[in-house]
gemmi code that builds the backbone of each chain (N, CA, C; Angstrom):
import gemmi

chains = {
    "A": [
        ("UNK", (-11.341, 7.179, 8.453), (-10.148, 7.933, 8.824), (-9.140, 6.994, 9.495)),
        ("UNK", (-7.946, 6.887, 8.889), (-6.951, 5.936, 9.388), (-6.191, 6.457, 10.592)),
        ("UNK", (-6.223, 7.759, 10.833), (-5.435, 8.339, 11.914), (-4.078, 8.839, 11.444)),
        ("UNK", (-3.724, 8.572, 10.201), (-2.475, 9.068, 9.632), (-2.795, 10.365, 8.872)),
        ("UNK", (-2.056, 11.410, 9.163), (-2.308, 12.678, 8.475), (-1.118, 13.061, 7.607)),
        ("UNK", (-1.428, 13.693, 6.484), (-0.392, 14.122, 5.561), (-0.712, 15.541, 5.103)),
        ("UNK", (0.340, 16.345, 5.013), (0.188, 17.692, 4.467), (1.344, 17.973, 3.524)),
        ("UNK", (1.111, 18.767, 2.488), (-0.192, 19.274, 2.061), (-0.961, 18.222, 1.271)),
        ("UNK", (-2.176, 18.486, 0.922), (-2.959, 17.562, 0.092), (-2.520, 17.637, -1.364)),
        ("UNK", (-2.255, 18.841, -1.795), (-1.834, 19.060, -3.180), (-0.630, 19.982, -3.176)),
        ("UNK", (0.249, 19.761, -4.139), (1.432, 20.593, -4.262), (1.749, 20.720, -5.747)),
        ("UNK", (1.857, 21.954, -6.201), (2.229, 22.194, -7.602), (3.511, 22.994, -7.588)),
        ("UNK", (4.505, 22.502, -8.308), (5.784, 23.182, -8.315), (6.438, 23.044, -9.693)),
        ("UNK", (7.604, 23.610, -9.828), (8.287, 23.601, -11.129), (9.483, 22.656, -11.093)),
        ("UNK", (9.924, 22.266, -12.275), (11.113, 21.412, -12.355), (12.293, 22.113, -11.709)),
        ("UNK", (13.134, 21.318, -11.065), (14.318, 21.845, -10.412), (14.104, 22.298, -8.979)),
        ("UNK", (12.858, 22.386, -8.568), (12.566, 22.865, -7.217), (12.697, 21.742, -6.184)),
        ("UNK", (12.541, 22.142, -4.921), (12.604, 21.208, -3.804), (11.327, 21.372, -2.989)),
        ("UNK", (10.762, 20.237, -2.539), (9.551, 20.283, -1.717), (9.708, 19.349, -0.522)),
        ("UNK", (8.909, 19.607, 0.494), (8.895, 18.757, 1.681), (7.469, 18.313, 1.958)),
        ("UNK", (7.300, 17.018, 2.092), (6.000, 16.434, 2.416), (6.055, 15.972, 3.870)),
        ("UNK", (4.947, 16.151, 4.560), (4.930, 15.851, 5.986), (3.904, 14.772, 6.306)),
        ("UNK", (4.246, 13.938, 7.289), (3.366, 12.843, 7.686), (3.368, 12.732, 9.213)),
        ("UNK", (2.185, 12.620, 9.791), (2.070, 12.314, 11.216), (1.448, 10.940, 11.364)),
        ("UNK", (2.126, 10.018, 12.038), (1.608, 8.649, 12.146), (0.451, 8.558, 13.133)),
        ("UNK", (-0.203, 7.397, 13.132), (-1.234, 7.115, 14.140), (-0.592, 7.131, 15.514)),
        ("UNK", (-1.395, 7.506, 16.486), (-0.901, 7.530, 17.854), (-0.395, 6.139, 18.242)),
        ("UNK", (0.824, 6.072, 18.744), (1.385, 4.802, 19.200), (2.188, 4.051, 18.165)),
        ("UNK", (2.042, 4.406, 16.879), (2.814, 3.713, 15.845), (4.232, 4.255, 15.806)),
        ("UNK", (5.196, 3.348, 15.707), (6.594, 3.744, 15.731), (7.214, 3.809, 14.345)),
        ("UNK", (6.579, 3.130, 13.392), (7.144, 3.066, 12.050), (6.368, 3.939, 11.080)),
        ("UNK", (7.113, 4.569, 10.187), (6.524, 5.353, 9.108), (7.104, 4.843, 7.793)),
        ("UNK", (6.254, 4.727, 6.804), (6.639, 4.251, 5.480), (6.230, 5.309, 4.456)),
        ("UNK", (7.051, 5.475, 3.447), (6.700, 6.361, 2.345), (6.576, 5.553, 1.060)),
        ("UNK", (5.534, 5.884, 0.295), (5.274, 5.225, -0.978), (5.033, 6.283, -2.049)),
        ("UNK", (5.386, 5.918, -3.275), (5.076, 6.745, -4.432), (4.132, 5.944, -5.327)),
        ("UNK", (3.081, 6.589, -5.794), (2.157, 5.904, -6.696), (1.948, 6.755, -7.950)),
        ("UNK", (2.283, 6.185, -9.082), (2.076, 6.876, -10.348), (1.423, 5.904, -11.324)),
        ("UNK", (0.895, 6.475, -12.402), (0.167, 5.639, -13.369), (1.088, 4.617, -14.022)),
        ("UNK", (2.322, 5.049, -14.339), (3.183, 4.129, -15.080), (3.965, 3.180, -14.171)),
        ("UNK", (4.252, 3.595, -12.952), (5.083, 2.741, -12.073), (4.277, 1.993, -11.024)),
        ("UNK", (3.031, 2.378, -10.833), (2.231, 1.734, -9.803), (2.667, 2.168, -8.417)),
        ("UNK", (2.434, 1.299, -7.430), (2.769, 1.603, -6.034), (4.200, 1.168, -5.759)),
        ("UNK", (5.044, 2.116, -5.367), (6.453, 1.834, -5.105), (6.789, 2.195, -3.661)),
        ("UNK", (7.372, 1.260, -2.957), (7.850, 1.527, -1.600), (9.132, 2.340, -1.683)),
        ("UNK", (9.212, 3.431, -0.929), (10.393, 4.279, -0.957), (11.307, 4.019, 0.228)),
        ("UNK", (10.779, 4.175, 1.447), (11.642, 4.101, 2.618), (10.796, 3.893, 3.870)),
        ("UNK", (11.415, 3.271, 4.879), (10.767, 3.043, 6.171), (11.647, 3.578, 7.283)),
        ("UNK", (11.020, 4.221, 8.246), (11.700, 4.622, 9.473), (11.021, 3.944, 10.648)),
        ("UNK", (11.825, 3.601, 11.649), (11.302, 3.002, 12.876), (11.925, 3.750, 14.048)),
        ("UNK", (11.087, 4.432, 14.792), (11.512, 5.142, 15.991), (12.729, 6.046, 15.731)),
        ("UNK", (12.698, 6.724, 14.612), (13.743, 7.685, 14.291), (14.892, 7.152, 13.454)),
        ("UNK", (14.945, 5.842, 13.279), (16.067, 5.254, 12.526), (15.562, 4.706, 11.195)),
        ("UNK", (16.384, 4.856, 10.175), (16.036, 4.253, 8.893), (16.057, 2.745, 9.022)),
        ("UNK", (14.958, 2.075, 8.586), (14.857, 0.622, 8.742), (15.012, -0.106, 7.416)),
        ("UNK", (14.437, 0.448, 6.372), (14.493, -0.230, 5.073), (14.387, 0.798, 3.960)),
        ("UNK", (15.055, 0.479, 2.867), (15.012, 1.354, 1.691), (14.465, 0.585, 0.512)),
        ("UNK", (13.616, 1.241, -0.243), (13.093, 0.636, -1.465), (13.637, 1.363, -2.662)),
        ("UNK", (12.754, 1.707, -3.584), (13.175, 2.345, -4.829), (13.273, 3.857, -4.683)),
        ("UNK", (14.024, 4.311, -3.716), (14.102, 5.746, -3.471), (15.286, 6.341, -4.214)),
        ("UNK", (15.017, 7.426, -4.962), (16.074, 8.092, -5.719), (17.002, 8.841, -4.770)),
        ("UNK", (18.234, 9.081, -5.256), (19.190, 9.820, -4.427), (18.751, 11.262, -4.197)),
        ("UNK", (17.919, 11.792, -5.102), (17.413, 13.159, -4.951), (16.357, 13.255, -3.838)),
        ("UNK", (15.909, 12.110, -3.362), (14.880, 12.070, -2.317), (15.536, 11.676, -0.995)),
        ("UNK", (15.046, 12.248, 0.079), (15.522, 11.853, 1.405), (14.376, 11.981, 2.383)),
        ("UNK", (14.521, 11.331, 3.501), (13.465, 11.384, 4.507), (14.091, 11.378, 5.884)),
        ("UNK", (13.303, 11.736, 6.857), (13.722, 11.601, 8.236), (12.497, 11.461, 9.127)),
        ("UNK", (12.720, 10.905, 10.300), (11.676, 10.780, 11.305), (12.176, 11.485, 12.553)),
        ("UNK", (11.343, 12.346, 13.077), (11.730, 13.205, 14.188), (11.384, 12.553, 15.534)),
        ("UNK", (11.925, 13.090, 16.650), (11.646, 12.499, 17.965), (10.155, 12.383, 18.284)),
        ("UNK", (9.320, 13.276, 17.745), (7.883, 13.141, 18.013), (7.236, 12.151, 17.044)),
        ("UNK", (8.023, 11.476, 16.237), (7.661, 10.402, 15.304), (7.046, 10.880, 13.993)),
        ("UNK", (6.848, 12.194, 13.828), (6.379, 12.606, 12.514), (7.548, 12.487, 11.545)),
        ("UNK", (7.216, 12.429, 10.272), (8.238, 12.202, 9.269), (8.091, 13.218, 8.141)),
        ("UNK", (9.192, 13.504, 7.505), (9.200, 14.372, 6.335), (9.929, 13.686, 5.194)),
        ("UNK", (9.379, 13.856, 4.011), (10.004, 13.349, 2.789), (10.408, 14.566, 1.966)),
        ("UNK", (11.697, 14.659, 1.687), (12.223, 15.780, 0.923), (12.533, 15.330, -0.491)),
        ("UNK", (11.995, 16.067, -1.442), (12.213, 15.757, -2.861), (12.898, 16.958, -3.485)),
        ("UNK", (14.066, 16.741, -4.078), (14.811, 17.880, -4.623), (15.095, 17.678, -6.111)),
        ("UNK", (15.527, 18.759, -6.747), (15.815, 18.752, -8.193), (14.695, 18.062, -8.948)),
        ("UNK", (13.485, 18.510, -8.690), (12.307, 17.803, -9.183), (12.262, 17.742, -10.697)),
        ("UNK", (11.783, 16.610, -11.181), (11.621, 16.377, -12.607), (10.140, 16.109, -12.888)),
        ("UNK", (9.767, 16.232, -14.163), (8.375, 15.994, -14.526), (7.916, 14.608, -14.068)),
        ("UNK", (8.803, 13.639, -14.172), (8.466, 12.266, -13.824), (8.254, 12.022, -12.340)),
        ("UNK", (8.539, 13.028, -11.521), (8.296, 12.887, -10.083), (6.849, 13.182, -9.729)),
        ("UNK", (6.088, 13.658, -10.684), (4.658, 13.904, -10.448), (3.993, 12.588, -10.088)),
        ("UNK", (3.344, 12.567, -8.942), (2.766, 11.313, -8.446), (1.998, 11.609, -7.167)),
        ("UNK", (1.354, 10.555, -6.674), (0.771, 10.591, -5.341), (1.808, 10.028, -4.384)),
        ("UNK", (2.023, 10.697, -3.285), (2.952, 10.210, -2.272), (2.152, 9.891, -1.019)),
        ("UNK", (2.225, 8.617, -0.650), (1.498, 8.155, 0.526), (2.463, 7.887, 1.670)),
        ("UNK", (1.982, 8.162, 2.840), (2.662, 7.775, 4.057), (1.782, 6.718, 4.738)),
        ("UNK", (2.410, 5.758, 5.362), (1.681, 4.771, 6.154), (2.392, 4.640, 7.489)),
        ("UNK", (1.664, 4.179, 8.492), (2.308, 3.932, 9.777), (1.858, 2.597, 10.341)),
        ("UNK", (2.689, 2.053, 11.195), (2.343, 0.795, 11.852), (3.254, 0.628, 13.065)),
        ("UNK", (2.919, -0.375, 13.852), (3.893, -0.901, 14.803), (4.188, -2.306, 14.312)),
        ("UNK", (5.329, -2.495, 13.643), (5.622, -3.772, 12.980), (5.573, -4.946, 13.958)),
        ("UNK", (5.130, -6.103, 13.528), (4.774, -6.458, 12.149), (3.290, -6.300, 11.836)),
        ("UNK", (2.634, -5.405, 12.527), (1.194, -5.255, 12.345), (0.873, -4.461, 11.086)),
        ("UNK", (-0.408, -4.227, 10.907), (-0.959, -3.625, 9.713), (-0.426, -2.220, 9.477)),
        ("UNK", (-0.179, -1.899, 8.202), (0.142, -0.528, 7.836), (-1.155, 0.214, 7.538)),
        ("UNK", (-1.277, 1.404, 8.107), (-2.437, 2.256, 7.858), (-1.978, 3.463, 7.060)),
        ("UNK", (-2.719, 3.752, 5.999), (-2.299, 4.765, 5.051), (-2.954, 6.114, 5.297)),
        ("UNK", (-2.187, 7.161, 5.021), (-2.723, 8.505, 5.034), (-3.395, 8.828, 3.715)),
        ("UNK", (-3.994, 10.015, 3.625), (-4.744, 10.395, 2.425), (-3.882, 10.741, 1.227)),
        ("UNK", (-2.579, 10.937, 1.447), (-1.675, 11.196, 0.332), (-1.478, 12.669, 0.028)),
        ("UNK", (-0.362, 12.936, -0.636), (-0.075, 14.263, -1.186), (0.074, 14.094, -2.689)),
        ("UNK", (-0.711, 14.875, -3.423), (-0.588, 14.815, -4.891), (0.394, 15.885, -5.330)),
        ("UNK", (1.513, 15.443, -5.881), (2.555, 16.357, -6.342), (2.478, 16.481, -7.850)),
        ("UNK", (2.402, 17.719, -8.312), (2.433, 17.996, -9.757), (3.651, 18.852, -10.031)),
        ("UNK", (4.511, 18.365, -10.914), (5.710, 19.109, -11.308), (5.501, 19.613, -12.729)),
        ("UNK", (5.565, 20.924, -12.890), (5.297, 21.519, -14.213), (6.588, 21.956, -14.891)),
    ],
    "B": [
        ("UNK", (14.249, -14.619, -5.174), (13.888, -13.426, -4.402), (12.434, -13.536, -3.967)),
        ("UNK", (12.164, -12.944, -2.797), (10.795, -12.974, -2.307), (9.926, -12.085, -3.188)),
        ("UNK", (8.748, -12.575, -3.538), (7.882, -11.796, -4.415), (6.428, -12.149, -4.172)),
        ("UNK", (5.564, -11.253, -4.623), (4.126, -11.453, -4.536), (3.545, -11.245, -5.932)),
        ("UNK", (2.749, -12.207, -6.397), (2.185, -12.126, -7.740), (0.681, -11.995, -7.693)),
        ("UNK", (0.189, -11.020, -8.393), (-1.244, -10.915, -8.629), (-1.419, -11.127, -10.132)),
        ("UNK", (-2.042, -12.213, -10.482), (-1.992, -12.667, -11.868), (-2.816, -11.818, -12.814)),
        ("UNK", (-3.908, -11.261, -12.307), (-4.772, -10.477, -13.180), (-4.534, -8.998, -12.927)),
        ("UNK", (-4.134, -8.263, -13.962), (-3.928, -6.835, -13.774), (-5.222, -6.063, -13.928)),
        ("UNK", (-6.107, -6.585, -14.777), (-7.410, -5.954, -14.987), (-8.483, -7.037, -14.996)),
        ("UNK", (-9.570, -6.771, -14.290), (-10.709, -7.680, -14.286), (-11.963, -6.848, -14.494)),
        ("UNK", (-12.815, -7.299, -15.405), (-14.082, -6.618, -15.644), (-15.201, -7.618, -15.410)),
        ("UNK", (-16.126, -7.245, -14.553), (-17.255, -8.114, -14.217), (-18.547, -7.325, -14.265)),
        ("UNK", (-19.639, -8.048, -14.375), (-20.953, -7.430, -14.251), (-21.409, -7.508, -12.807)),
        ("UNK", (-22.296, -6.601, -12.441), (-22.850, -6.639, -11.081), (-23.456, -8.005, -10.814)),
        ("UNK", (-23.309, -8.455, -9.570), (-23.830, -9.732, -9.077), (-22.954, -10.923, -9.457)),
        ("UNK", (-21.930, -10.697, -10.260), (-21.015, -11.803, -10.574), (-20.159, -12.120, -9.355)),
        ("UNK", (-19.612, -13.323, -9.337), (-18.711, -13.690, -8.244), (-17.294, -13.289, -8.626)),
        ("UNK", (-16.523, -12.986, -7.591), (-15.172, -12.470, -7.790), (-14.165, -13.372, -7.106)),
        ("UNK", (-13.066, -13.636, -7.791), (-11.912, -14.229, -7.133), (-10.667, -13.598, -7.735)),
        ("UNK", (-9.866, -12.975, -6.900), (-8.595, -12.380, -7.318), (-7.462, -13.194, -6.713)),
        ("UNK", (-6.534, -13.571, -7.568), (-5.450, -14.432, -7.124), (-4.281, -13.654, -6.531)),
        ("UNK", (-3.649, -14.255, -5.535), (-2.425, -13.722, -4.945), (-1.547, -14.902, -4.543)),
        ("UNK", (-0.348, -14.935, -5.066), (0.611, -15.975, -4.696), (1.915, -15.322, -4.263)),
        ("UNK", (2.597, -15.971, -3.361), (3.875, -15.424, -2.894), (4.933, -16.509, -2.917)),
        ("UNK", (6.166, -16.071, -2.918), (7.267, -17.020, -2.948), (8.094, -16.833, -1.684)),
        ("UNK", (7.795, -17.652, -0.691), (8.532, -17.635, 0.577), (8.066, -18.813, 1.398)),
        ("UNK", (9.012, -19.548, 1.967), (8.645, -20.755, 2.675), (8.438, -20.606, 4.163)),
        ("UNK", (8.675, -19.429, 4.690), (8.570, -19.224, 6.136), (7.194, -18.714, 6.547)),
        ("UNK", (7.147, -18.165, 7.734), (5.889, -17.647, 8.284), (5.552, -16.300, 7.666)),
        ("UNK", (4.273, -16.122, 7.348), (3.850, -14.887, 6.700), (2.626, -14.290, 7.389)),
        ("UNK", (2.502, -12.992, 7.302), (1.255, -12.283, 7.575), (0.757, -11.776, 6.223)),
        ("UNK", (-0.538, -11.881, 5.994), (-1.081, -11.609, 4.666), (-2.142, -10.530, 4.733)),
        ("UNK", (-2.170, -9.677, 3.718), (-3.076, -8.533, 3.704), (-3.696, -8.363, 2.309)),
        ("UNK", (-4.913, -7.882, 2.298), (-5.520, -7.320, 1.094), (-5.935, -5.894, 1.413)),
        ("UNK", (-5.513, -4.996, 0.531), (-5.903, -3.590, 0.628), (-6.735, -3.240, -0.599)),
        ("UNK", (-7.575, -2.219, -0.439), (-8.374, -1.731, -1.547), (-8.150, -0.227, -1.692)),
        ("UNK", (-8.105, 0.232, -2.935), (-7.970, 1.660, -3.199), (-9.096, 2.075, -4.138)),
        ("UNK", (-10.100, 2.755, -3.597), (-11.182, 3.265, -4.425), (-10.684, 4.461, -5.221)),
        ("UNK", (-11.323, 4.752, -6.349), (-10.833, 5.839, -7.205), (-10.643, 7.140, -6.438)),
        ("UNK", (-9.456, 7.700, -6.547), (-9.158, 8.980, -5.916), (-8.915, 8.916, -4.420)),
        ("UNK", (-8.835, 7.712, -3.885), (-8.655, 7.593, -2.434), (-7.353, 6.876, -2.089)),
        ("UNK", (-7.094, 6.776, -0.778), (-5.888, 6.091, -0.327), (-6.185, 4.611, -0.095)),
        ("UNK", (-5.162, 3.852, 0.161), (-5.321, 2.424, 0.407), (-5.961, 2.192, 1.774)),
        ("UNK", (-6.893, 1.260, 1.774), (-7.564, 0.888, 3.026), (-7.446, -0.616, 3.201)),
        ("UNK", (-7.344, -1.049, 4.446), (-7.263, -2.473, 4.723), (-8.611, -3.139, 4.515)),
        ("UNK", (-8.624, -4.217, 3.712), (-9.835, -5.006, 3.492), (-9.903, -6.140, 4.513)),
        ("UNK", (-8.799, -6.852, 4.628), (-8.723, -7.958, 5.580), (-7.269, -8.368, 5.750)),
        ("UNK", (-7.035, -9.174, 6.777), (-5.666, -9.639, 7.034), (-5.715, -11.013, 7.679)),
        ("UNK", (-4.625, -11.732, 7.498), (-4.460, -13.033, 8.140), (-3.114, -13.051, 8.845)),
        ("UNK", (-3.163, -13.380, 10.144), (-1.927, -13.561, 10.896), (-1.777, -15.026, 11.320)),
        ("UNK", (-2.842, -15.602, 11.840), (-2.796, -16.995, 12.269), (-4.233, -17.458, 12.505)),
        ("UNK", (-4.389, -18.752, 12.777), (-5.713, -19.284, 13.101), (-6.473, -19.735, 11.867)),
        ("UNK", (-7.764, -19.518, 11.867), (-8.641, -19.962, 10.774), (-8.143, -19.373, 9.463)),
        ("UNK", (-7.804, -20.218, 8.482), (-7.250, -19.700, 7.228), (-8.282, -18.962, 6.366)),
        ("UNK", (-9.547, -19.074, 6.720), (-10.579, -18.333, 5.993), (-10.902, -17.080, 6.796)),
        ("UNK", (-10.539, -15.943, 6.249), (-10.749, -14.697, 6.987), (-11.792, -13.854, 6.287)),
        ("UNK", (-12.592, -13.190, 7.107), (-13.630, -12.323, 6.553), (-13.239, -10.879, 6.792)),
        ("UNK", (-13.493, -10.054, 5.769), (-13.154, -8.651, 5.884), (-14.384, -7.775, 5.773)),
        ("UNK", (-14.127, -6.534, 5.449), (-15.227, -5.590, 5.319), (-15.916, -5.765, 3.972)),
        ("UNK", (-17.149, -5.269, 3.898), (-17.911, -5.188, 2.651), (-18.129, -6.550, 1.995)),
        ("UNK", (-18.179, -7.606, 2.771), (-18.512, -8.924, 2.244), (-17.353, -9.674, 1.604)),
        ("UNK", (-16.156, -9.149, 1.714), (-14.990, -9.826, 1.146), (-14.465, -10.886, 2.118)),
        ("UNK", (-13.865, -11.919, 1.549), (-13.185, -12.929, 2.337), (-11.965, -13.406, 1.555)),
        ("UNK", (-11.053, -14.026, 2.279), (-9.863, -14.568, 1.622), (-9.471, -15.851, 2.322)),
        ("UNK", (-8.881, -16.746, 1.566), (-8.468, -18.031, 2.122), (-6.973, -18.207, 1.947)),
        ("UNK", (-6.311, -18.498, 3.045), (-4.875, -18.776, 3.037), (-4.695, -20.275, 2.826)),
        ("UNK", (-4.049, -20.642, 1.736), (-3.715, -22.045, 1.490), (-2.200, -22.137, 1.503)),
        ("UNK", (-1.673, -22.618, 2.618), (-0.222, -22.608, 2.826), (0.498, -23.458, 1.792)),
        ("UNK", (-0.081, -24.609, 1.460), (0.572, -25.532, 0.527), (0.676, -24.942, -0.873)),
        ("UNK", (-0.195, -23.995, -1.174), (-0.181, -23.363, -2.497), (0.423, -21.960, -2.446)),
        ("UNK", (0.858, -21.529, -1.293), (1.422, -20.179, -1.123), (0.453, -19.148, -1.703)),
        ("UNK", (-0.821, -19.310, -1.381), (-1.820, -18.429, -1.983), (-2.700, -17.789, -0.928)),
        ("UNK", (-3.266, -16.648, -1.283), (-4.173, -15.908, -0.402), (-5.154, -15.189, -1.326)),
        ("UNK", (-6.083, -15.948, -1.884), (-6.996, -15.404, -2.878), (-8.165, -14.671, -2.227)),
        ("UNK", (-8.554, -13.595, -2.865), (-9.652, -12.752, -2.372), (-10.929, -13.133, -3.099)),
        ("UNK", (-12.035, -13.212, -2.344), (-13.298, -13.615, -2.962), (-14.434, -12.723, -2.479)),
        ("UNK", (-15.433, -12.637, -3.354), (-16.701, -12.018, -2.962), (-17.781, -12.686, -3.799)),
        ("UNK", (-18.837, -13.183, -3.175), (-19.833, -13.961, -3.915), (-20.625, -13.146, -4.944)),
        ("UNK", (-20.852, -11.867, -4.645), (-21.689, -11.060, -5.534), (-21.191, -9.615, -5.493)),
        ("UNK", (-20.566, -9.176, -6.563), (-19.961, -7.839, -6.544), (-20.993, -6.773, -6.881)),
        ("UNK", (-20.661, -5.562, -6.427), (-21.508, -4.403, -6.698), (-20.691, -3.375, -7.461)),
        ("UNK", (-21.400, -2.447, -8.095), (-20.729, -1.405, -8.859), (-19.732, -0.645, -7.965)),
        ("UNK", (-20.074, -0.488, -6.690), (-19.221, 0.249, -5.763), (-17.925, -0.498, -5.411)),
        ("UNK", (-17.782, -1.725, -5.864), (-16.531, -2.470, -5.640), (-15.471, -2.122, -6.678)),
        ("UNK", (-15.815, -1.291, -7.636), (-14.832, -0.827, -8.612), (-13.694, -0.136, -7.879)),
        ("UNK", (-12.495, -0.673, -8.036), (-11.344, -0.197, -7.264), (-10.110, -0.970, -7.715)),
        ("UNK", (-8.979, -0.605, -7.125), (-7.773, -1.403, -7.322), (-7.501, -2.175, -6.036)),
        ("UNK", (-7.148, -3.432, -6.181), (-6.949, -4.325, -5.041), (-5.491, -4.769, -4.998)),
        ("UNK", (-4.901, -4.625, -3.823), (-3.493, -4.969, -3.639), (-3.368, -6.073, -2.597)),
        ("UNK", (-2.578, -7.071, -2.943), (-2.203, -8.110, -1.993), (-0.821, -7.753, -1.447)),
        ("UNK", (-0.594, -7.993, -0.168), (0.717, -7.708, 0.421), (1.059, -8.797, 1.422)),
        ("UNK", (2.333, -9.134, 1.480), (2.781, -10.238, 2.329), (3.937, -9.767, 3.197)),
        ("UNK", (3.811, -9.993, 4.487), (4.888, -9.675, 5.432), (5.576, -10.981, 5.766)),
        ("UNK", (6.858, -11.056, 5.426), (7.606, -12.297, 5.615), (8.461, -12.183, 6.861)),
        ("UNK", (8.545, -13.253, 7.636), (9.214, -13.156, 8.940), (10.732, -13.095, 8.824)),
        ("UNK", (11.249, -13.155, 7.594), (12.708, -13.096, 7.429), (13.236, -11.708, 7.736)),
        ("UNK", (12.484, -10.685, 7.311), (12.954, -9.320, 7.541), (11.821, -8.364, 7.903)),
        ("UNK", (10.626, -8.881, 8.061), (9.449, -8.078, 8.393), (9.238, -6.918, 7.435)),
        ("UNK", (9.596, -7.125, 6.184), (9.299, -6.125, 5.160), (8.039, -6.554, 4.424)),
        ("UNK", (7.182, -5.576, 4.152), (5.942, -5.856, 3.445), (6.228, -5.842, 1.950)),
        ("UNK", (5.938, -6.951, 1.292), (6.131, -7.067, -0.147), (4.761, -6.930, -0.815)),
        ("UNK", (4.675, -6.058, -1.795), (3.400, -5.747, -2.435), (3.265, -6.425, -3.795)),
        ("UNK", (2.042, -6.853, -4.076), (1.719, -7.256, -5.437), (1.518, -6.015, -6.290)),
        ("UNK", (1.424, -6.218, -7.588), (1.313, -5.103, -8.533), (-0.081, -4.493, -8.575)),
        ("UNK", (-1.043, -5.160, -7.966), (-2.404, -4.624, -7.956), (-3.263, -5.193, -9.072)),
        ("UNK", (-4.560, -5.284, -8.802), (-5.536, -5.692, -9.813), (-6.605, -4.617, -9.877)),
        ("UNK", (-6.800, -4.083, -11.083), (-7.856, -3.065, -11.269), (-9.150, -3.805, -11.587)),
        ("UNK", (-10.141, -3.622, -10.755), (-11.437, -4.262, -10.923), (-12.461, -3.226, -11.373)),
        ("UNK", (-13.123, -3.529, -12.472), (-14.194, -2.660, -12.971), (-15.473, -3.468, -12.964)),
        ("UNK", (-16.491, -2.914, -12.309), (-17.793, -3.566, -12.269), (-18.746, -2.781, -13.166)),
        ("UNK", (-19.303, -3.466, -14.143), (-20.250, -2.826, -15.053), (-21.639, -2.853, -14.416)),
        ("UNK", (-22.318, -1.694, -14.399), (-23.641, -1.659, -13.764), (-24.681, -2.406, -14.590)),
    ],
}
model = gemmi.Model(1)
for chain_id, residues in chains.items():
    chain = gemmi.Chain(chain_id)
    for i, (resn, *xyz) in enumerate(residues, 1):
        res = gemmi.Residue()
        res.name, res.seqid = resn, gemmi.SeqId(i, " ")
        for name, pos in zip(("N", "CA", "C"), xyz):
            atom = gemmi.Atom()
            atom.name, atom.element = name, gemmi.Element(name[0])
            atom.pos, atom.b_iso = gemmi.Position(*pos), 0.0
            res.add_atom(atom)
        chain.add_residue(res)
    model.add_chain(chain)
structure = gemmi.Structure()
structure.add_model(model)
structure.setup_entities()
């Protein structure tokens, strides 16, 4: 158990819908990272937050957004969902530049 | 551009064979180096890491990796693999220029029983 929690574990929704994924970092970690993992694209870094501020952006679509709240938990919002958004979404946390610890992931299925 | 290369995308070995997975990066400054493992259906877990000191680092489950600065490499090794080592292995490098973690594409390892 890494100490990073993610909810929900599974999410099934339809194209065009909007979903919110939630992540709670390990106690004491200030940074949260979001990743997307799919069979065809592999592991893709989406975005990083540090103590409530956006720190770095990766391959995140404009339809996706994230935020980190004062209690350091983070939410990833995915809107206008497409079939190709079906993937595993991982959250990781760290206190940079130390190790990133990963949560169990949310499996999103878009039908 | 800064990048991390894992040369083998798929590796198939028999049990008890020795393993070496390559990882090279392109950056001339100070780095922190990581190997993560993802077992089927699970999340990424840290196998081992190198920040400084002895360039030969030992991780969990009998894995080790050697940092060779002159070759910009951090190869993962295990002397004798087991069927339970079947997983995907990711190399990642944290570069001191921007403290962003750069990921390799991953190597899928299949161990035949």
